N, C-alpha and C positions, 0 to 999 in steps of 0.2 A: 821129296816136295820143295820146289826150290823157294829160299826165301824170297818173300817179298810179293811173290804172285798169291791173288784173291784166291780165298777156299769159294766152291761151287757155290756153295748156299748163300755166300754175299753177294755175287752175282746177281744169283736167282733173285735176292731181295731189293737187288739196286734196281731189276728189272719193273720188279712189283710195286717198288714205289713208282717207278715211273708213270707205269698204267696206271697206277691210283691216279696220279697229278692231272695225268691225258685224260683219264674219266670224269675226274674234278671240272676240270677244265670245260670238258665239251659239256657238261651236264649244266653248270653256270650259265654257259654260251646259251643253251637252248632253253633254259629258266630264264634269262634276260631276256631272250626273242619273244617266246611265250609270253613275258610279261609286258614286252614294247607291243609284241600284235595286240594282247587285250586292250590295251591304253588306248589305241590306235581306233579301235573297232568302236572304244568306249565314246571314244571323242567324234567319230563319226554317229554314233545313235544319238549324243546330246548336239550336235548339230543341226541333224532331222529334225530331232525332237523341236528345237528350236525355230528351223525354218517352220515348221507345221503351225506351233504356236504364234508365229508372226502371220503365216497365212492364215488363220482361222481370226485373229486378232483384227488385220486388216477385211477381211468377211463380214466378220460381226460389224464392224466400224460401218463398211460400205451399206451393209444393211441397213443399218440404224437409220445412218444419212436418209438413204432412200425412203423407210417409212415416214420421217420427219420432213420430207421434201413433201412426201404426198398428204401427208395430214395439213403441211401449210396449204397445198394447193386445194384441198377440198375446202377448208377455212376461208381464204379467198372466194373461191367460187361461191360459199353458201352466202357469205359476206354480199358478196354481187347480188345476187339473187335476191337478199332480203331488200337491198336499197335499190334495186327497181321494181319493187311492188308500187311504188305508187306513181312510177312515168305515165302511162297512158290515161288514168282516170285525171290525174291532175292537169294533163296537155290539154284534156277535153274539156273540159271547163274552162280553162285560160282561155282556149281559140275561141268558145263562147263568148266572153266577155270582150275579149278582142274585137269581134265582128259586132259586136253592141258600139262598142267605143269608135270604130270606123265609121259606122255611118250615123253616130247622134255626137260625138266629140272628138274629132280628128287629131285637136292639140294632146290632148289625154292620152287618145291611141299612143303615141307618139314616143311620152313617157310610158306606159303599160307594154309597151315591147323592149324600152330599157332593159325595165325591170325584170321582163319576163326571161329576157336575156343573160342576166344575172344570174337566175334560179337556175336556169337551164346548164349555163358553164359549171355552176355549182356541184349542180347533178353530175354532170359526166365526171369532175373532178374529183366526186366523193367515190368513185371506183376503183380509183389510183392508189386509194391507202385505207388503211382499218380503222385512223383515227384523224382528229382533225382538233385545232385549237377552238375553245368558246368563242372566241371572237368572230372567228371565219365563220362558226353557223349562228350567232348573232347576226352578222352583215345578212347573211343567207335570210335569218327569218325574218327582217325587217323587208327586204324585197319579196320576199313569200307572202307577207302580211299585207303589203302595198297591192298582191294581184286580190289579196280576199278583199281588204278595203274597197278596192274597187270594184268589185262584185258586190257587195254585201253595204254597203254606204256605213252609216252610222248604226246598223246591227253589230258590228264587232269594233272591240277596241281591244290596245296592246300594250301592256306597260312593260317595260324591261327595265330591272334595277340589279345591275352585277357590278362589283367595284372590278376598280381597275387591278387591283391584284390578281384576280379572278382569270382574267381574259385568257392566260395562256394554258388554262387548265386545258385537258385532252378528254373528247369523249368520240363515240361512234358517229361520222356524219349520218345527218339527219335525224337525230334522235330526237332534236323539240321539235321539229318539224311533223314528225308523228304525233308526237302529244298535242300539236295545236291543232293538228289535221281531225283527229279524234274527238277534240273538244267542239270543234263546228261540225261534225260529223253526227254526233249525237246529241245536240244540245239546240234549242229554238236559238235561232240568227235573224232579229227581225229591231227594226227601229224603236219600237214602244219597250222592247226587252232585250238588249245590246247585251251582248257576250263579252264578257268582259275578260281578258286572257292576263294574266301577270308571271314572269318569267322574274326568280329574282336566288340569289345564292343564301346560303345560310348554315353557319359554321364552314367550320375548315375543305369541306368535304361535299356538303350538299348543295344540290342544284333542283331549282322546286319550280314545277308548273304548274299553277291554280287556275282553274275557271269556274266562274258562274256557273250551277247546277241547274237547269231550265231544260228539262227533257220533254220531246217531242212527244205531244201527247198523240197518240192513236197512226204513229208512225209503223212502217213496214221494216223500217231499218233494225236488224237485228245484231246486237254487239256479238261479234264472236269472239271479242280481245284480241284481234288478227293484229293491229298496232302493238298492243302492249308488248304481247307476245312476242311480236316482232324485236322489240327492244330489247326483251329479257334475254334472245334469243342471240341478238349481236354481243350482249356483254358476257353471255356464258360462253364463245367462241373465244371471246380474248381473255378469258380467265379469270372477269372481273365479278366483283357480288352480285347476286342478282337483285332485281331492282324489287 
C-alpha cells in the first residue's frame, strides 16, 4: 500500500457523508417548499374568507338599508293617508259657507277666500313633512277657526293661551285641527249655548285642548273615535308616547 493513499473504507465514508448532507439539503428544501406552499394556501383561504365576510357585511347593510327605506316610505304613506282624511268633508262645508257669503256679504266672502286659501296651503304643505312647529299649527288653527266662525257665528268661541317659549315645539300637522273638528262634530254649536274651545300649554310638555261638553241630543252622529285614533296613530308612527 502506498503512503498517503486513503483506504477504501475512508473514501466510502466520505461518499456516505456527502449523500447524507445532500439528502438533508433536499429534505430541508422540500420541507421549506411544503411549508411555504401551506402558508400561501392559508393566506389565500384567509383572503377568500375575508372577501366573503366583507360581501356578507355589504349585503346585510344593503338589506338593512332597503328595509329601513321601505319602513320610512310606509310610514310616510300612512301619515299622508291620515292627513288626507279631513280634506273632502272640510272642503264641502267651506264651499257651502262661501256660497252663502257671496250671495249675502260679498266683502266677507273675499276675506273668507283668503283664510280658506291659507288653510289649504297648510293642508298641502302638511303632506311634505312629519312634523311642524306649534306656531305654524296655531296660525293654521286661527285660519281654520275663521272659517268655522263664519259658519257658526256666536255659536263657537276659541281661546289660545300658548307661551312664546313653546311656539317652536314640534307636533304632527293637523293635530289641533282634528281635536277642534272633533269638538264641533260631537257637541251643540249654537248662539244660545256657544261651544267654547281652549288651547293652552301646561308644564314643560303638555299641550291641552278643552271644550265645553254639550252633547247633541238625539243626534245620529255616532262617535267612532276616528279623530282621536288618527292622532294616536300619527304619534305611534313617530315613535312618540301615546295620547
